[in-house]
N, C-alpha and C positions, 0 to 999 in steps of 0.2 A: 884302294877305295877312293882316294881323292881324285885320281885320274878319271875313274868311272863317273863319279859325281859331277866333276867339272864338265865332262862331255854331256852328261844328262841335263845339267843346268843350261848349258849353251844351246842344246838342241830343243829342249822342251819348253824352256822359259823365254827363249829368244832374247837372252841378255848377253852383254859383252864380257870380256875377260876381267875388266875392272870391277864390274858388278859381282862377278863370281867370287873375286877376292873378298869383297865386302860381305857376301853371304857366308863364307867360311868364318870370317871374323865374328859375325853375329852368332853363328852356331857354337864357336869356341866360347864365346862370352856366356851363353846360357847352358852349355853342356860340359862345363869343367875342362875347357881346352882339349877336347877329345881329339881334335885333328892336329894339335901341335902347331908348329910353325907353318904359316900359310905361304905358298910359293908366290913369286911375283906374277903380275898379270901377263907378262910376256911369256912366261913358262906355260901358263894355262892356255894362252893363245897357240903356242906350239903344239900342245896336246890335241887341241881340237883340229888343227890343221893336219896333223899326222893321221888322225882318225879319218878325216875326209879323204885323204890320199889313199889310205888303206882300203876304204870302202870302194873307191874308184878302181883301184887295181884288181879287186876281187869281184867287181860287178858282173863280169861275164859268166862267172860260175853260177849265178842265180838262174840262168836259163839253160843249163847243161842238158836237162832232160825234159824241157818244156817247149811247147810251141810258142814262138815269139815273133814279133814284128819290129822293124827298125824305122826310126824317124830320122831323116838326115837333112841338114840345112847349112848353107853357108851363112855364117853369123857375122859378128862384129869384126872390125879391124883392130889389130893389136900392133900399134906402131905402123910399120909398112907391110905387115903380114896379115893374112885373113884366117879367121878361125872356121874350121869345119866341125860341127857338133853332131854326134850320132847318139841317139837315145834308143833304148829297147823297152818293150812292154809286152805283156802276155797277149798272144794272138787269139783272144777270146772276145767275141762280140757280146758284151754284157747288156746291150740295149741302152747304153747311156754314153754321154760324152767322156772323152779321156780327161783325167785330172792329173795333177802333179803327183799324186800318190801312186799312179799307175806306171810311171816311167822311171827309168834308171839310166844314168849316164854311163855309156860303155866305151866311148872314145872321144877324145879331144885332140884334134890335130891342127897344126898351123903350117901355112905355106905362103910363099910370095903370091901365088895365084893358084886357082883350082881349075882343072879341066876334067873331061869325062874319064880319062884313064886314071888320073890320080885319085878321084873320088871312088872309082870302081875298086882300086887297090885297098882303100880304107874299108869299104863294105866287105870285101873278101877277107881282110885281116880280122875284122870283128867276127865274121862267121866262123873262121878257123879257131878263134879263141873260145867261142861258145861251144863249138864241136859239131854244129850242123847249120844248114842254111835257114834264113828267116822265111816265114810263111809269105810275107810281103813287105814292101818298103813304102813308106809314106813320105812325100816331099811336095814342095811347091812345083810350079811349072817351069823352073829354070832349065834351060837347054842342057847345061853341063851335067846337072844331077840326073835329068831324064835319060841322057845318053849313058851315064854310068850304070844306072839301074838296068837299062835295056841290055847293055853289053854284058852285065853280070848274069843275066838270065833270070832275074828275080821278078815276081809279080809286083806290079806297081799301082799304087792308089794315089791319086793327086789330091792335095789338100783342098777341101771343098770351099773354104773361104777365099783362097787365092784364085781358084778356078772361077768362082762367081764374080770375083773382082775383075778378072780378065774379060769376062763377058760384058760387064758394065763398061769397062774401058773401051772396048771395041764399039759399043753402041753410042756412047756419049762423048768420048774424048774430043772428037773433031766437030761436034755439034756446036754451032755458033751460039745458041741460046744457053747451053750449058757452060761454055767458055766464058760468056758474059757474066752469068751468075757466079761462077767460080771466082772470077777476077774481082767482082764486087765484094764478095764475102771476104776474100783474102785481104783486099785493100782496106776494108772497114776495120778488120782486126789489126792490121799493121798501123794504120793512121791513128786510131783512137785507143790503143792498147793501154796507155798510161794516163788516160783522162777519166773524168768522173762518169762518163757514159760506158765505161768498160764492163760494167756489170751485166750488160746485155749482149756483149760481143759473142761472135760465133765460136764454136769449139776449135781448138787447134787441130790441124790435120797434117800428118806427115805426107809430103808430096809423093814419096815412093809407095805409100800404102793407101793413097786417097780413096781408091775405088773399092778397097776392102772394108772401109769404115764409113761408107756413105750414109749409113743410118744415123750417125751423129749429126750430120748436116741436116738431114731430113727432119729429125726430131726438133732441132733448133728452129728451122724455118717454119715448121708446123706451129710451134709454140708462138713464134714471133708473129705469124699471120693471124693467129687467134687473138693475140694481145695487142696488135698494132694500134688499134683505135684508142687504147688507154695510155700510150706512150707520150712522153713530152714532145713538144714540137721539134726540138733540136734533134732528138733521137729518131723521130719520124723522118726527118730530112736525111739523116745518115743512112737509114735503112729503107728509103723510098723504093729501092729496087725490089723489095719483097712483094708488095702488092702488084707491082708492075709485072712480076713473073708468076703471079698467082695462077693456079690451075683454073681453066675455064669451066671444068666440071668438078664435082666434089672429089677431093682426095680421100681414099679409104681411111677411116679413123681407127680401125682395128681396136686395140685395147687401150688406146691413148687416154680415154676418159673413164676407164674402168674404176668403179668405186666412187665416182663423183655424181652428185645429183645436179644435172644440168638443166632441169626443168624450169628453174628460176633464173637461168642465165640467158643473156642475149648474145647471139652469134652474129658477127659482122663479116659479110662476104662481099667480093667484088661485084660491082654493078652488073646486072643482067644475069646473075647466077642464083638468085634467091629461090626460085622454084625448084631448081636442081637440088639444092641443099635441103629444101623442105621435105623432099620425098626420099632422101638418101638415108641409108642405115646409119644409126648413131646420131647424125646431125639432126635428124627429124625429132630427136628427143629434146632439143633446146626449146625453151619457153617462147623465145622470139628470135626471128632472123631478120636482120636489117642490112640493106645494101649501102656501100659507100662508093664514092666516085674515085676511080684510079686516074689521077691526072699527072702530068709531067712537071707540075709546078716545083717539086722538090728535087728534080734531077739536076745534078751539077752542070754548070755551063762550061763550054769548051773555049779556051782562049788560045788561039793559034799563035799569039805572040809570046806566050810563056816560054821561058828558057829552063833547061835542066840545071838544078843547083846541087843535087847529090844523087848518089846511086847506091843501092844496097843489094846484097844477096838475100835469098828467102829466109836465111837464119839470122839476118840483121847485121851482117858484116859490111862495113863501108867498102865500096869498090871505087878504084880510081879510073878504071876503064871498063867498058862492057865485057862481061864474061858469059861464055856460052851457057845457055839455059834461060831460066826466068830471072830477070832483074827487076827490082822495085825502084822506080825513078820518081824523085820529088822535083816539082817545077816551081818557078818563081811566083806563080799565082796561088801557091798553096795546095794545088792538086797533086795526087799521087797516082801513078799508073804502073801496071805490071807490063813489062816489055820482054818479048821472047827474042833472045839473041841466038842466031844460028851460026 
């Protein structure tokens, strides 16, 4: 009984083993010591771990007589080795997005590195444990995973978020205006992260998944563009690149202002665009639209005589020499720049 209750408390109440010990002590206090001596929190921890391992070992049996699909991905590094995670889910299109409740862990494998052949072996091992082949496999666009699925002869569906992210990367990655905007956003976040203006800083972006999460930047820039005229002068100076990169025609507002009455609000737009915004969907609902002049007065000056005083990686680690990739360099005049090292 105590084992079952301990696992139920852990799984359903999301409490730790120390809290479970306290729960049993309270129950004993009010129920005449019905549970007797309460085990140590380490023992309860072992029980929950054993249950998790048992569920993992028996997970393939859940799909013995069912149509299923696999999700495979090269995941995090564990020391010097890399994890390959394989999930299974019912191969039924329910007309809704996949949730955590739909998936089951069916394989966790670790290796120094993964290639098409080794990933194919894992997929076939999982299929053998279940007893029949998957209806299809879902993965990102990684070349090794794609080769593994192709060589195994399974139907393959590419993750839509990763695929759309690749499209965006191909279109924008080498565009000068996008690179300039991206550098300005990253430098503003790095330079002012611990100052009193940090409350308006841009969202953090993982460089490896930047194009899969562009909506975070777009939402932030849209809000900053809308609120720019209300900001303090020092904040305007920091983020002067936002109006300088403003869209010459109205950006689609979508559901951004859904539920807000903007009829009493004033919209400030770059000079020369008032008429475009006045007739655009959603923007036309604003009570007043005024133009502001986009000038270069707040753009930082360039000092050619400035010398490098420190260098950092994107995750904030101090570097003693340039390292391949993107480096953040601080100069003697106080400016900070992002430098691509090849």
